[in-house]
C-alpha atoms as a printed R data frame, in Angstrom:
    type eleno elety resid chain resno       x       y       z
1   ATOM     1    CA   MET     A     1 206.954 -10.745 122.327
2   ATOM     2    CA   LYS     A     2 209.428  -8.212 123.827
3   ATOM     3    CA   ASP     A     3 212.350 -10.687 124.478
4   ATOM     4    CA   LYS     A     4 214.015 -13.121 122.305
5   ATOM     5    CA   LEU     A     5 214.058 -16.895 123.140
6   ATOM     6    CA   GLY     A     6 217.689 -17.626 123.709
7   ATOM     7    CA   THR     A     7 220.071 -19.753 121.709
8   ATOM     8    CA   VAL     A     8 218.745 -22.103 118.953
9   ATOM     9    CA   ILE     A     9 220.815 -24.769 117.080
10  ATOM    10    CA   CYS     A    10 219.433 -25.521 113.722
11  ATOM    11    CA   ASN     A    11 219.503 -28.587 111.403
12  ATOM    12    CA   SER     A    12 219.510 -28.138 107.653
13  ATOM    13    CA   SER     A    13 215.844 -28.960 106.978
14  ATOM    14    CA   PRO     A    14 214.413 -26.096 108.931
15  ATOM    15    CA   ILE     A    15 216.894 -23.691 107.364
16  ATOM    16    CA   ILE     A    16 216.087 -24.968 103.779
17  ATOM    17    CA   GLY     A    17 212.380 -24.705 104.584
18  ATOM    18    CA   LEU     A    18 212.393 -21.186 105.944
19  ATOM    19    CA   ALA     A    19 214.700 -20.072 102.947
20  ATOM    20    CA   SER     A    20 212.228 -21.510 100.566
21  ATOM    21    CA   LEU     A    21 209.587 -19.338 102.044
22  ATOM    22    CA   GLY     A    22 211.845 -16.252 102.189
23  ATOM    23    CA   LEU     A    23 211.568 -16.406 105.990
24  ATOM    24    CA   LEU     A    24 214.958 -17.315 107.221
25  ATOM    25    CA   HIS     A    25 215.005 -13.958 108.980
26  ATOM    26    CA   LEU     A    26 212.456 -15.377 111.538
27  ATOM    27    CA   LEU     A    27 215.325 -17.217 113.272
28  ATOM    28    CA   TRP     A    28 217.216 -14.161 114.417
29  ATOM    29    CA   GLU     A    29 214.024 -12.283 115.004
30  ATOM    30    CA   LEU     A    30 212.719 -15.103 117.453
31  ATOM    31    CA   PHE     A    31 215.980 -16.141 118.947
32  ATOM    32    CA   ASP     A    32 218.916 -14.339 120.545
33  ATOM    33    CA   GLN     A    33 221.562 -16.368 118.883
34  ATOM    34    CA   VAL     A    34 221.265 -18.734 115.862
35  ATOM    35    CA   ILE     A    35 223.876 -21.414 115.331
36  ATOM    36    CA   VAL     A    36 224.527 -24.135 112.753
37  ATOM    37    CA   THR     A    37 227.136 -26.864 113.052
38  ATOM    38    CA   GLU     A    38 229.863 -27.332 110.456
39  ATOM    39    CA   ALA     A    39 228.017 -30.397 109.102
40  ATOM    40    CA   VAL     A    40 224.834 -28.485 108.765
41  ATOM    41    CA   TYR     A    41 226.632 -25.652 106.999
42  ATOM    42    CA   ALA     A    42 228.240 -28.117 104.613
43  ATOM    43    CA   GLU     A    43 224.961 -29.942 103.852
44  ATOM    44    CA   VAL     A    44 223.137 -26.676 103.004
45  ATOM    45    CA   THR     A    45 225.975 -24.786 101.096
46  ATOM    46    CA   LYS     A    46 228.064 -27.487  99.464
47  ATOM    47    CA   GLN     A    47 225.626 -30.138  98.207
48  ATOM    48    CA   GLY     A    48 224.469 -28.908  94.825
49  ATOM    49    CA   ARG     A    49 224.872 -25.615  93.027
50  ATOM    50    CA   ASN     A    50 221.298 -24.380  93.127
51  ATOM    51    CA   ARG     A    51 220.380 -25.828  96.506
52  ATOM    52    CA   ILE     A    52 217.652 -23.764  98.305
53  ATOM    53    CA   GLY     A    53 219.045 -22.024 101.305
54  ATOM    54    CA   LYS     A    54 222.687 -22.006 100.041
55  ATOM    55    CA   ASP     A    55 222.904 -18.297  99.381
56  ATOM    56    CA   GLU     A    56 220.569 -17.281 102.110
57  ATOM    57    CA   LEU     A    57 222.572 -19.211 104.785
58  ATOM    58    CA   GLY     A    58 225.948 -17.861 103.429
59  ATOM    59    CA   LEU     A    59 224.682 -14.326 103.442
60  ATOM    60    CA   SER     A    60 223.285 -14.827 106.958
61  ATOM    61    CA   ILE     A    61 226.605 -15.859 108.234
62  ATOM    62    CA   LYS     A    62 228.446 -13.192 106.561
63  ATOM    63    CA   GLU     A    63 226.143 -10.624 108.015
64  ATOM    64    CA   GLY     A    64 226.641 -12.099 111.439
65  ATOM    65    CA   TYR     A    65 222.908 -13.405 112.022
66  ATOM    66    CA   ILE     A    66 224.009 -16.961 112.119
67  ATOM    67    CA   LYS     A    67 227.189 -18.456 113.648
68  ATOM    68    CA   ILE     A    68 228.850 -21.807 112.655
69  ATOM    69    CA   TYR     A    69 229.953 -24.034 115.650
70  ATOM    70    CA   ALA     A    70 232.574 -26.874 115.629
71  ATOM    71    CA   ILE     A    71 231.421 -29.502 118.020
72  ATOM    72    CA   LYS     A    72 233.834 -31.175 120.350
73  ATOM    73    CA   ASP     A    73 232.246 -34.493 121.118
74  ATOM    74    CA   GLU     A    74 233.216 -36.734 118.271
75  ATOM    75    CA   LEU     A    75 232.626 -39.857 120.313
76  ATOM    76    CA   PHE     A    76 228.850 -39.297 120.448
77  ATOM    77    CA   ILE     A    77 228.796 -38.729 116.658
78  ATOM    78    CA   ASN     A    78 230.768 -41.935 116.035
79  ATOM    79    CA   ARG     A    79 228.424 -43.810 118.321
80  ATOM    80    CA   PHE     A    80 225.235 -42.975 116.394
81  ATOM    81    CA   ILE     A    81 226.372 -42.225 112.861
82  ATOM    82    CA   GLY     A    82 224.560 -44.481 110.500
83  ATOM    83    CA   ARG     A    83 221.409 -44.292 112.412
84  ATOM    84    CA   LEU     A    84 221.031 -40.620 111.844
85  ATOM    85    CA   HIS     A    85 222.859 -38.124 109.663
86  ATOM    86    CA   ARG     A    86 226.001 -36.331 110.813
87  ATOM    87    CA   GLY     A    87 224.137 -32.950 110.807
88  ATOM    88    CA   GLU     A    88 221.363 -34.073 113.078
89  ATOM    89    CA   LEU     A    89 223.904 -35.586 115.578
90  ATOM    90    CA   GLU     A    90 226.006 -32.408 115.526
91  ATOM    91    CA   VAL     A    91 222.828 -30.313 116.350
92  ATOM    92    CA   MET     A    92 222.230 -32.414 119.449
93  ATOM    93    CA   VAL     A    93 225.938 -32.307 120.547
94  ATOM    94    CA   ALA     A    94 226.179 -28.578 119.915
95  ATOM    95    CA   ALA     A    95 222.803 -28.038 122.073
96  ATOM    96    CA   ARG     A    96 224.488 -30.070 124.954
97  ATOM    97    CA   GLU     A    97 227.901 -28.291 124.597
98  ATOM    98    CA   LEU     A    98 226.477 -24.784 124.313
99  ATOM    99    CA   ASN     A    99 223.659 -25.386 126.845
100 ATOM   100    CA   ALA     A   100 221.169 -24.093 124.082
101 ATOM   101    CA   GLN     A   101 217.632 -23.738 125.084
102 ATOM   102    CA   TYR     A   102 216.322 -24.714 121.607
103 ATOM   103    CA   LEU     A   103 217.164 -27.112 118.707
104 ATOM   104    CA   LEU     A   104 215.463 -27.363 115.427
105 ATOM   105    CA   LEU     A   105 215.094 -30.849 114.100
106 ATOM   106    CA   ASP     A   106 212.449 -32.077 111.674
107 ATOM   107    CA   ASP     A   107 213.390 -35.765 111.427
108 ATOM   108    CA   LYS     A   108 211.306 -37.926 113.851
109 ATOM   109    CA   ALA     A   109 214.081 -40.377 114.663
110 ATOM   110    CA   ALA     A   110 216.323 -37.442 115.424
111 ATOM   111    CA   ARG     A   111 213.763 -35.750 117.732
112 ATOM   112    CA   VAL     A   112 213.259 -38.959 119.637
113 ATOM   113    CA   LEU     A   113 217.023 -39.377 120.313
114 ATOM   114    CA   ALA     A   114 217.205 -35.671 121.356
115 ATOM   115    CA   GLU     A   115 214.299 -36.152 123.771
116 ATOM   116    CA   THR     A   116 216.101 -39.218 125.355
117 ATOM   117    CA   MET     A   117 218.958 -36.727 125.969
118 ATOM   118    CA   LEU     A   118 216.574 -34.402 127.764
119 ATOM   119    CA   LEU     A   119 216.611 -31.907 124.995
120 ATOM   120    CA   GLU     A   120 213.463 -30.336 123.722
121 ATOM   121    CA   PRO     A   121 213.511 -30.225 119.929
122 ATOM   122    CA   THR     A   122 210.991 -28.385 117.747
123 ATOM   123    CA   GLY     A   123 210.925 -28.077 113.974
124 ATOM   124    CA   LEU     A   124 210.089 -25.827 111.166
125 ATOM   125    CA   ILE     A   125 206.419 -25.952 111.772
126 ATOM   126    CA   GLY     A   126 207.180 -24.964 115.467
127 ATOM   127    CA   VAL     A   127 208.997 -21.991 114.355
128 ATOM   128    CA   LEU     A   128 206.355 -20.980 111.900
129 ATOM   129    CA   ARG     A   129 203.691 -21.454 114.714
130 ATOM   130    CA   LEU     A   130 205.657 -19.282 117.075
131 ATOM   131    CA   ALA     A   131 206.121 -16.585 114.270
132 ATOM   132    CA   LYS     A   132 202.234 -16.700 113.699
133 ATOM   133    CA   LEU     A   133 201.564 -16.334 117.452
134 ATOM   134    CA   THR     A   134 204.051 -13.399 117.710
135 ATOM   135    CA   GLY     A   135 202.658 -11.604 114.772
136 ATOM   136    CA   LYS     A   136 205.787 -11.990 112.565
137 ATOM   137    CA   ILE     A   137 203.737 -13.761 109.871
138 ATOM   138    CA   VAL     A   138 200.236 -13.121 108.896
139 ATOM   139    CA   SER     A   139 199.103 -16.665 107.707
140 ATOM   140    CA   LEU     A   140 200.458 -19.932 108.880
141 ATOM   141    CA   LYS     A   141 198.214 -21.763 106.426
142 ATOM   142    CA   ASP     A   142 199.782 -19.914 103.480
143 ATOM   143    CA   CYS     A   143 203.233 -21.039 104.724
144 ATOM   144    CA   LEU     A   144 202.229 -24.639 105.280
145 ATOM   145    CA   ASP     A   145 200.590 -24.802 101.767
146 ATOM   146    CA   GLN     A   146 203.678 -23.375 100.205
147 ATOM   147    CA   LEU     A   147 205.935 -26.019 102.021
148 ATOM   148    CA   ILE     A   148 203.566 -28.720 100.808
149 ATOM   149    CA   GLN     A   149 203.947 -27.395  97.211
150 ATOM   150    CA   ASN     A   150 207.690 -27.472  97.739
151 ATOM   151    CA   ASN     A   151 207.505 -31.176  98.631
152 ATOM   152    CA   TYR     A   152 207.759 -30.828 102.423
153 ATOM   153    CA   ARG     A   153 206.024 -33.569 104.127
154 ATOM   154    CA   ILE     A   154 203.378 -32.534 106.669
155 ATOM   155    CA   SER     A   155 200.847 -35.039 107.947
156 ATOM   156    CA   LYS     A   156 197.228 -33.904 107.615
157 ATOM   157    CA   SER     A   157 196.659 -34.362 111.372
158 ATOM   158    CA   LEU     A   158 199.570 -32.053 112.114
159 ATOM   159    CA   TYR     A   159 198.491 -29.586 109.454
160 ATOM   160    CA   TYR     A   160 194.993 -29.245 110.959
161 ATOM   161    CA   LYS     A   161 196.228 -29.350 114.653
162 ATOM   162    CA   VAL     A   162 198.613 -26.549 114.285
163 ATOM   163    CA   LEU     A   163 196.191 -24.431 112.116
164 ATOM   164    CA   ASN     A   164 193.606 -25.017 114.945
165 ATOM   165    CA   GLU     A   165 196.147 -23.990 117.638
166 ATOM   166    CA   VAL     A   166 196.753 -20.573 116.009
167 ATOM   167    CA   GLY     A   167 193.052 -19.936 115.071
168 ATOM   168    CA   GLU     A   168 193.191 -20.321 111.359
169 ATOM   169    CA   ILE     A   169 190.598 -23.129 111.289
């Protein structure tokens, strides 16, 4: 892949998952611009001293690989808060406000709402699949197995489907 994919807005779960694998760098290797919202930043960095991803996200921002964005549409947030977390809602708002091509959300309810907004969400597994297809990781299976060991929920059907798609089954 010679060109990167444009702007991606990330929720906390994909950041934490990639950090747990030591693969957060895949975001800026695959995308032109990587953005987290203020709520996502707070969720990853301020909740718990030893939170996975805290140091990695902080360093990535300090080094300029990831940028923090302050959303403007508080009305949308207020309308849906309670049904979804603030971070998920901010990711959708940021995607609309910045006309981002990609957004990373793992929560199913959040993805459904994003799709109703005509956004096309993907998640951590989608990023890992893309990394495998572009040769940035050697084994998708190893990554998925490590995520499962780290208590990341992956259905068996999705596990086998994505491994089949990349030729690892």
